[in-house]
C-alpha positions in Angstrom: -28.6 -17.3 26.1 -30.0 -16.6 22.3 -26.8 -18.2 20.8 -27.1 -21.5 22.8 -30.8 -21.8 21.6 -29.4 -21.3 18.0 -26.8 -23.5 18.5 -29.2 -26.1 19.7 -31.5 -25.7 16.8 -28.7 -26.2 14.4 -27.6 -29.2 15.8 -31.1 -30.5 15.9 -31.7 -29.8 12.4 -28.3 -31.6 11.1 -29.3 -34.5 13.3 -32.7 -34.7 11.9 -31.3 -34.3 8.3 -28.7 -37.0 8.9 -31.2 -39.4 10.7 -33.5 -39.0 7.4 -30.7 -39.8 5.3 -29.6 -43.0 7.2 -33.2 -44.2 6.9 -33.2 -43.7 3.2 -29.9 -45.3 2.8 -31.4 -48.4 4.6 -34.6 -48.3 2.6 -32.4 -48.1 -0.7 -30.3 -50.9 0.5 -33.1 -53.3 0.6 -34.6 -52.1 -2.6 -31.4 -52.8 -4.1 -31.2 -56.3 -2.5 -34.9 -57.3 -4.0 -33.7 -56.0 -7.3 -30.6 -58.0 -7.3 -32.5 -61.2 -6.0 -35.0 -60.7 -9.0 -32.1 -60.1 -11.5 -30.7 -63.5 -10.5 -33.8 -65.4 -10.7 -34.5 -63.9 -14.3 -31.3 -64.7 -15.4 -31.5 -68.1 -14.1 -34.6 -68.4 -15.7 -33.5 -67.2 -19.0 -30.4 -69.6 -18.7 -32.8 -72.8 -18.0 -35.6 -72.0 -20.3 -34.2 -70.0 -23.1 -31.4 -72.4 -24.3 -33.1 -75.3 -26.5 
């Protein structure tokens, strides 16, 4: 019975870590998307305004 509790605890910890990693990856994908959009806007502004 003690081994069963240890196995359940290990599985719970692994699922907790995997869930945290998935949330972090989702957040980083949004941050990356925003940074790409800002980079494109900056490049377009430089291309339009910078060339005289």
